[in-house]
KEKE-3310 file (N, C-alpha, C; in steps of 0.2 Angstrom, whole numbers, plus 5000, padded with zeros to 4 digits):
npx = (4993:4975:4961:4946:4928:4911:4894:4893:4906:4924:4940:4957:4967:4977:4985:4992:5005:5002:4988:4975:4965:4963:4960:4967:4961:4964:4965:4968:4981:4979:4980:4978:4978:4971:4978:4991:5006:5002:5002:5015:5020:5014:5020:5027:5016:5009:5019:5019:5009:4996:4982:4978:4967:4962:4950:4941:4933:4915:4909:4921:4933:4932:4922:4904:4890:4888:4901:4904:4907:4900:4897:4910:4914:4905:4909:4920:4914:4905:4914:4920:4909:4905:4916:4916:4910:4908:4906:4915:4920:4933:4939:4946:4947:4935:4932:4925:4928:4930:4928:4932:4933:4938:4943:4946:4957:4959:4967:4973:4980:4988:4979:4967:4964:4955:4943:4945:4946:4932:4925:4921:4911:4900:4900:4900:4908:4920:4936:4949:4962:4973:4984:4994:5004:4992:4978:4970:4961:4956:4956:4967:4978:4993:4993:5002:5014:5022:5029:5018:5008:4995:4977:4970:4979:4980:4967:4966:4975:4968:4956:4962:4969:4964:4950:4941:4942:4940:4926:4912:4919:4917:4905:4895:4895:4908:4916:4912:4916:4930:4932:4930:4917:4907:4901:4910:4924:4939:4945:4935:4928:4932:4926:4920:4930:4934:4934:4943:4957:4971:4984:4996:5006:5020:5031:5045:5050:5040:5033:5021:5010:5009:5019:5017:5003:4998:5004:4997:4984:4985:4988:4976:4968:4973:4970:4956:4953:4962:4966:4966:4970:4981:4994:5008:5020:5034:5045:5061:5067:5061:5050:5035:5029:5036:5046:5042:5030:5034:5043:5034:5025:5031:5032:5019:5015:5022:5015:5002:5004:5008:4998:4985)
npy = (4874:4874:4866:4872:4872:4879:4879:4881:4884:4882:4884:4888:4890:4900:4902:4914:4914:4923:4928:4935:4949:4952:4948:4942:4941:4931:4932:4919:4917:4913:4901:4890:4879:4879:4875:4873:4879:4893:4903:4908:4918:4918:4915:4926:4935:4929:4929:4942:4943:4942:4933:4922:4918:4908:4908:4895:4899:4900:4886:4882:4870:4862:4869:4872:4876:4888:4893:4909:4926:4935:4927:4924:4936:4937:4926:4931:4942:4934:4926:4936:4939:4927:4925:4935:4932:4916:4898:4886:4871:4860:4852:4839:4834:4836:4844:4857:4875:4890:4906:4923:4939:4957:4965:4966:4963:4963:4954:4953:4944:4944:4937:4933:4943:4953:4952:4958:4973:4976:4973:4984:4990:4982:4980:4990:4989:4985:4991:4991:4986:4976:4974:4964:4964:4967:4964:4976:4977:4967:4969:4977:4969:4965:4977:4987:4984:4977:4962:4951:4939:4932:4934:4924:4914:4912:4908:4896:4888:4886:4880:4868:4861:4863:4862:4854:4858:4872:4874:4877:4886:4888:4894:4906:4919:4920:4921:4934:4941:4941:4948:4960:4964:4965:4973:4972:4976:4981:4994:5001:5004:5013:5023:5018:5016:5027:5029:5019:5011:5008:4997:4995:4985:4980:4972:4977:4969:4960:4949:4944:4952:4969:4981:4995:4997:4996:5006:5017:5014:5017:5031:5036:5033:5042:5054:5054:5054:5064:5065:5052:5037:5029:5019:5015:5003:5000:4987:4986:4976:4965:4950:4941:4935:4925:4934:4947:4945:4942:4953:4963:4960:4962:4976:4979:4976:4985:4997:4994:4995:5008:5016:5011)
npz = (5121:5119:5112:5109:5111:5107:5105:5088:5085:5084:5092:5093:5108:5117:5132:5143:5155:5165:5173:5163:5157:5145:5128:5113:5097:5084:5066:5055:5043:5025:5011:5024:5039:5055:5066:5061:5059:5059:5069:5072:5080:5092:5104:5108:5110:5121:5131:5134:5141:5136:5132:5119:5105:5091:5080:5071:5056:5054:5046:5041:5041:5056:5062:5062:5050:5037:5026:5022:5017:5025:5036:5040:5046:5056:5064:5072:5079:5087:5093:5102:5110:5116:5124:5133:5145:5150:5147:5140:5130:5132:5118:5118:5131:5136:5147:5156:5153:5160:5155:5154:5149:5148:5138:5121:5107:5090:5078:5062:5047:5031:5017:5023:5031:5029:5036:5048:5048:5045:5056:5065:5058:5060:5074:5087:5098:5095:5095:5094:5083:5073:5060:5049:5035:5025:5014:5005:4995:4981:4968:4964:4963:4954:4947:4947:4941:4949:4958:4963:4972:4962:4963:4957:4958:4972:4975:4967:4974:4986:4981:4975:4985:4997:4997:5004:5017:5017:5016:5005:4997:4984:4982:4973:4980:4985:4974:4969:4980:4979:4968:4971:4972:4982:4996:5006:5006:5012:5009:5005:5016:5026:5033:5044:5053:5061:5075:5080:5086:5077:5071:5059:5048:5038:5027:5016:5006:5002:4992:4990:4993:4989:4998:4997:4996:5008:5015:5008:5012:5025:5024:5019:5029:5039:5033:5032:5046:5055:5068:5072:5081:5074:5067:5057:5053:5044:5037:5032:5019:5024:5023:5017:5029:5043:5047:5047:5054:5067:5071:5070:5079:5091:5090:5090:5103:5111:5106:5110:5124:5126:5121:5122)
capx = (4987:4969:4956:4939:4922:4905:4889:4895:4913:4930:4945:4964:4967:4983:4985:4999:5007:4999:4980:4974:4958:4963:4961:4969:4957:4968:4962:4974:4982:4976:4977:4981:4974:4971:4983:4997:5011:4998:5003:5022:5021:5010:5025:5028:5010:5008:5024:5018:5003:4990:4979:4976:4963:4961:4944:4939:4927:4909:4909:4928:4936:4928:4916:4898:4887:4890:4907:4903:4910:4897:4898:4917:4914:4901:4913:4924:4909:4902:4919:4920:4903:4906:4922:4915:4909:4904:4909:4916:4922:4939:4937:4949:4946:4928:4931:4922:4933:4927:4931:4930:4938:4936:4945:4948:4961:4958:4973:4973:4986:4988:4974:4961:4964:4950:4938:4946:4943:4925:4921:4918:4905:4895:4900:4904:4912:4927:4939:4957:4963:4980:4984:5000:5004:4985:4975:4965:4956:4958:4956:4973:4984:4997:4991:5007:5020:5027:5028:5013:5004:4988:4971:4968:4984:4978:4960:4967:4978:4963:4952:4965:4972:4960:4943:4937:4942:4937:4919:4908:4923:4915:4899:4896:4897:4915:4919:4910:4920:4937:4932:4928:4910:4903:4902:4914:4930:4942:4947:4928:4924:4936:4922:4918:4936:4935:4936:4946:4964:4974:4991:4997:5013:5021:5038:5046:5052:5034:5031:5014:5006:5014:5018:5014:4996:4996:5006:4992:4978:4986:4987:4969:4965:4975:4966:4949:4953:4969:4968:4965:4976:4984:5001:5010:5027:5037:5051:5065:5069:5057:5046:5028:5029:5038:5051:5038:5025:5037:5045:5028:5022:5035:5030:5012:5015:5024:5010:4997:5006:5008:4992:4978)
capy = (4876:4870:4867:4873:4872:4881:4879:4879:4886:4879:4888:4886:4894:4900:4906:4917:4912:4927:4929:4941:4950:4955:4942:4944:4936:4932:4929:4916:4919:4908:4895:4887:4876:4883:4873:4872:4885:4899:4908:4908:4924:4917:4915:4933:4938:4927:4932:4949:4943:4942:4927:4923:4913:4908:4904:4892:4902:4896:4882:4881:4865:4859:4873:4871:4882:4889:4897:4914:4932:4938:4922:4925:4942:4934:4922:4935:4945:4929:4924:4941:4939:4921:4926:4940:4928:4910:4892:4883:4865:4857:4846:4833:4832:4837:4848:4864:4880:4896:4912:4930:4945:4963:4969:4962:4965:4959:4954:4950:4944:4942:4937:4933:4949:4958:4952:4962:4980:4976:4972:4990:4992:4978:4979:4996:4988:4983:4997:4990:4981:4976:4970:4963:4963:4966:4965:4981:4975:4962:4971:4980:4965:4965:4983:4992:4981:4974:4955:4949:4933:4934:4932:4918:4909:4911:4904:4890:4884:4884:4875:4862:4858:4864:4863:4850:4862:4879:4872:4882:4892:4888:4898:4912:4925:4921:4924:4941:4945:4941:4952:4967:4966:4965:4979:4970:4977:4986:5000:5005:5004:5016:5027:5014:5016:5034:5029:5013:5011:5003:4996:4992:4983:4977:4971:4980:4964:4956:4947:4941:4958:4975:4985:5002:4998:4996:5013:5021:5013:5021:5038:5037:5033:5048:5059:5053:5056:5066:5064:5045:5033:5025:5019:5011:5001:4997:4984:4986:4969:4959:4946:4940:4929:4925:4939:4953:4944:4942:4960:4967:4958:4966:4983:4980:4975:4992:5001:4993:4997:5015:5019:5008)
capz = (5117:5120:5107:5113:5107:5110:5099:5081:5083:5087:5093:5096:5113:5120:5138:5146:5162:5170:5172:5158:5155:5138:5123:5106:5093:5078:5060:5052:5036:5021:5014:5030:5044:5061:5071:5058:5057:5058:5074:5075:5084:5098:5110:5109:5113:5128:5135:5135:5146:5132:5130:5111:5102:5084:5078:5064:5053:5053:5040:5039:5045:5061:5064:5057:5047:5030:5025:5018:5019:5031:5042:5043:5051:5062:5068:5076:5084:5091:5098:5107:5114:5120:5129:5138:5151:5148:5148:5134:5131:5129:5113:5119:5138:5137:5153:5155:5154:5161:5151:5156:5147:5148:5132:5115:5102:5084:5074:5055:5043:5025:5013:5026:5036:5027:5041:5054:5048:5044:5062:5068:5055:5063:5081:5089:5104:5092:5095:5093:5078:5071:5053:5046:5027:5023:5008:5006:4990:4977:4961:4963:4962:4948:4943:4948:4938:4954:4958:4968:4970:4959:4967:4954:4961:4978:4975:4965:4979:4990:4978:4973:4991:5004:4996:5009:5023:5016:5013:5002:4994:4977:4981:4969:4984:4986:4967:4969:4985:4977:4962:4974:4970:4987:5000:5012:5004:5017:5006:5004:5023:5030:5037:5050:5058:5064:5082:5081:5086:5072:5070:5052:5047:5031:5025:5010:5002:5002:4985:4990:4994:4989:5004:4997:4996:5015:5016:5006:5016:5031:5023:5018:5036:5042:5029:5034:5053:5056:5075:5074:5084:5069:5066:5052:5053:5038:5039:5026:5017:5027:5018:5018:5033:5050:5050:5048:5059:5074:5072:5070:5086:5097:5090:5092:5110:5113:5105:5115:5131:5127:5118:5123)
cpx = (4981:4965:4949:4933:4916:4900:4892:4903:4918:4936:4952:4965:4973:4983:4992:4999:5003:4992:4979:4967:4958:4964:4962:4965:4960:4964:4968:4974:4979:4980:4981:4976:4975:4977:4990:5001:5007:5000:5010:5024:5017:5014:5026:5022:5009:5013:5023:5011:4996:4988:4977:4972:4962:4955:4944:4933:4921:4910:4916:4931:4931:4922:4910:4895:4889:4896:4905:4906:4907:4897:4905:4917:4910:4905:4917:4919:4906:4907:4920:4915:4903:4911:4922:4914:4905:4908:4909:4919:4928:4937:4940:4948:4939:4926:4928:4927:4929:4931:4928:4935:4935:4937:4947:4951:4960:4964:4972:4979:4985:4981:4967:4960:4958:4944:4939:4944:4936:4921:4918:4912:4899:4894:4904:4908:4919:4930:4947:4958:4970:4980:4992:5000:4997:4984:4970:4960:4959:4959:4963:4979:4986:4995:4996:5014:5025:5025:5024:5010:4997:4982:4969:4973:4982:4971:4962:4970:4973:4959:4955:4967:4968:4952:4938:4937:4939:4930:4916:4912:4921:4908:4900:4897:4904:4919:4917:4915:4927:4937:4930:4921:4905:4905:4906:4922:4933:4943:4940:4924:4928:4932:4920:4924:4938:4938:4939:4953:4967:4981:4992:5005:5014:5029:5039:5048:5046:5033:5024:5009:5010:5013:5016:5007:4994:4998:5000:4986:4979:4986:4980:4965:4966:4971:4959:4949:4960:4971:4967:4971:4978:4991:5003:5018:5029:5044:5055:5068:5066:5052:5039:5028:5032:5042:5047:5033:5028:5039:5039:5024:5025:5033:5023:5011:5017:5018:5004:4998:5006:5002:4985:4976)
cpy = (4871:4871:4867:4873:4875:4882:4877:4880:4882:4884:4885:4892:4894:4905:4908:4914:4916:4928:4936:4942:4953:4949:4945:4938:4937:4928:4925:4918:4913:4907:4892:4883:4880:4882:4872:4878:4891:4905:4907:4914:4923:4917:4922:4937:4936:4928:4939:4949:4944:4935:4928:4917:4914:4904:4901:4895:4897:4893:4880:4875:4861:4863:4872:4877:4883:4894:4903:4920:4935:4934:4922:4931:4940:4930:4926:4939:4940:4927:4929:4940:4933:4922:4931:4937:4922:4904:4888:4876:4863:4851:4839:4830:4832:4841:4855:4869:4886:4902:4918:4935:4951:4967:4964:4966:4960:4959:4950:4950:4941:4942:4937:4938:4953:4958:4957:4970:4981:4975:4978:4992:4988:4977:4985:4995:4986:4990:4997:4984:4981:4972:4970:4961:4962:4966:4970:4981:4970:4964:4974:4976:4965:4971:4988:4989:4979:4966:4954:4943:4936:4931:4925:4912:4907:4907:4897:4885:4882:4878:4868:4858:4858:4865:4859:4853:4869:4877:4878:4888:4893:4892:4904:4919:4926:4924:4931:4945:4946:4945:4959:4969:4965:4971:4978:4970:4982:4993:5005:5006:5008:5021:5024:5014:5022:5033:5023:5014:5006:5003:4992:4990:4979:4977:4974:4975:4959:4955:4944:4947:4964:4979:4992:5003:4999:5004:5018:5020:5017:5029:5040:5037:5040:5054:5059:5056:5058:5065:5056:5042:5027:5025:5014:5009:4998:4993:4982:4979:4964:4956:4946:4934:4930:4931:4945:4951:4944:4949:4964:4966:4962:4973:4984:4980:4982:4997:5000:4996:5004:5019:5017:5008)
cpz = (5119:5114:5110:5108:5111:5104:5093:5080:5087:5087:5095:5102:5117:5126:5141:5153:5167:5168:5168:5158:5148:5133:5116:5102:5086:5072:5056:5045:5032:5015:5019:5034:5050:5065:5068:5056:5056:5063:5076:5079:5091:5105:5112:5113:5120:5133:5138:5139:5142:5131:5122:5109:5095:5082:5071:5062:5053:5046:5037:5044:5050:5064:5059:5055:5040:5030:5020:5021:5026:5037:5045:5048:5057:5067:5073:5081:5089:5096:5103:5112:5118:5125:5133:5145:5149:5150:5142:5135:5128:5125:5115:5126:5140:5144:5151:5156:5154:5158:5153:5154:5146:5141:5127:5110:5096:5079:5067:5051:5037:5021:5017:5032:5035:5032:5046:5054:5046:5050:5065:5065:5058:5070:5084:5095:5101:5091:5094:5088:5076:5064:5050:5039:5025:5016:5009:5001:4986:4970:4959:4962:4955:4944:4943:4945:4944:4955:4964:4966:4967:4964:4964:4957:4968:4979:4972:4970:4984:4987:4977:4980:4997:5003:5001:5016:5023:5012:5011:4998:4987:4976:4977:4973:4985:4979:4967:4974:4982:4970:4965:4972:4975:4991:5006:5010:5009:5015:5006:5011:5028:5035:5044:5055:5061:5071:5084:5081:5081:5071:5063:5052:5041:5030:5018:5004:5001:4994:4984:4989:4994:4995:5003:4997:5004:5017:5014:5010:5023:5030:5022:5025:5040:5039:5031:5042:5055:5063:5077:5077:5079:5068:5061:5052:5047:5040:5033:5025:5020:5022:5020:5023:5040:5052:5051:5054:5066:5075:5074:5077:5091:5096:5092:5100:5113:5112:5109:5122:5132:5125:5120:5130)
residu = (MET:GLN:VAL:LEU:LYS:PHE:TRP:ARG:LEU:VAL:TRP:SER:TYR:TYR:LYS:SER:ASP:ASN:LYS:SER:ASP:ILE:LEU:ILE:ILE:ALA:ALA:ILE:TRP:ALA:PRO:ASN:LEU:MET:ASP:VAL:ASP:SER:LEU:ARG:ASN:VAL:ASP:ILE:LEU:ILE:LYS:ALA:TRP:TYR:ASP:VAL:ILE:THR:PRO:GLU:TYR:TYR:GLY:PHE:CYS:ARG:SER:PHE:TRP:LYS:PHE:THR:PRO:ILE:ASN:SER:ILE:LYS:THR:PHE:ILE:ASP:THR:LYS:ASN:PHE:PHE:LYS:LYS:GLY:VAL:VAL:ILE:ASN:VAL:TYR:SER:TRP:LYS:LYS:VAL:LYS:VAL:LYS:TYR:LYS:LYS:PHE:ILE:PHE:LEU:GLY:MET:SER:TYR:TRP:TRP:TRP:VAL:VAL:PRO:LEU:LEU:PRO:ARG:PHE:ASP:LYS:GLU:VAL:ASN:THR:ILE:ALA:MET:PHE:TYR:PRO:VAL:ILE:ASP:TYR:SER:SER:PHE:TRP:LYS:ARG:TRP:VAL:LYS:GLU:GLU:THR:VAL:GLU:ASP:PHE:LEU:ASN:SER:ILE:LYS:ARG:TRP:PHE:SER:LYS:ILE:TYR:ASN:TRP:ILE:LYS:LEU:PRO:ILE:TRP:GLU:LYS:HIS:PHE:GLN:ASP:LYS:THR:ASP:LEU:ILE:PRO:ILE:ASN:ASN:ILE:LYS:TYR:LEU:LYS:ASN:VAL:ASN:ILE:PHE:LEU:ALA:HIS:GLY:THR:ASN:ASP:LYS:SER:ILE:TYR:TYR:LYS:LYS:THR:ARG:GLU:TYR:TYR:GLU:ARG:LEU:LYS:LYS:TYR:ASN:ILE:LYS:GLY:ASN:TYR:ILE:TYR:LYS:GLU:TYR:LYS:TRP:PHE:TRP:HIS:GLY:ILE:ASP:THR:MET:ARG:GLU:ALA:SER:TYR:ASP:LEU:ILE:LYS:TRP:LEU:GLN:ASN:LYS:ILE)
# end
């Protein structure tokens, strides 16, 4: 793994043994650090000859600027554009690294996955996304009498332990976002996904995010565009974490090979 930098952004970069022109851009789950225990499926992805990169959002950890919802989206669009063809810097060796990719796949997991399905709204080049145990909105938590992590607990864990890394998390815009009071909520942006290839996955024993919400999100996608290239995989007794992450990664690879 290399740590790369260009302009205001920092990334963790994983290369496959085989030269690849496809880059998976992954949104880490939260609360977490970019390099710590965030991509325990990366070995599966690079063995399938995909290169993988995980950006630090603008204003998060080592990346500069202000950490806001719209800048989180911009992080991924800028990453794609930088890696079409360019030169970035290895943070530790200061060596220049040439990058050039033709195709991009966007992968989101858990609470911070919401960025991924918003991307096609802002960039029509984004046409392939994958989401593991996603949040489709925040106001639905604990509304179905099932055990889920509350949004309040999630935010408290960030503010208590990660406030120096998730810079600007106390901005009023984040409070509005986590109350579904912005226009950047996935369930309200389905219309932008009509021509997007989408892979969804969730474990049925997930106690952080209720799996049936992902199933309903998939059903709404199909209802909106019955001919869309959407797939939903459900894993019985799997949890919110490495078991679902790794199994879904194998299925994602098969889907990419057959459909994309």
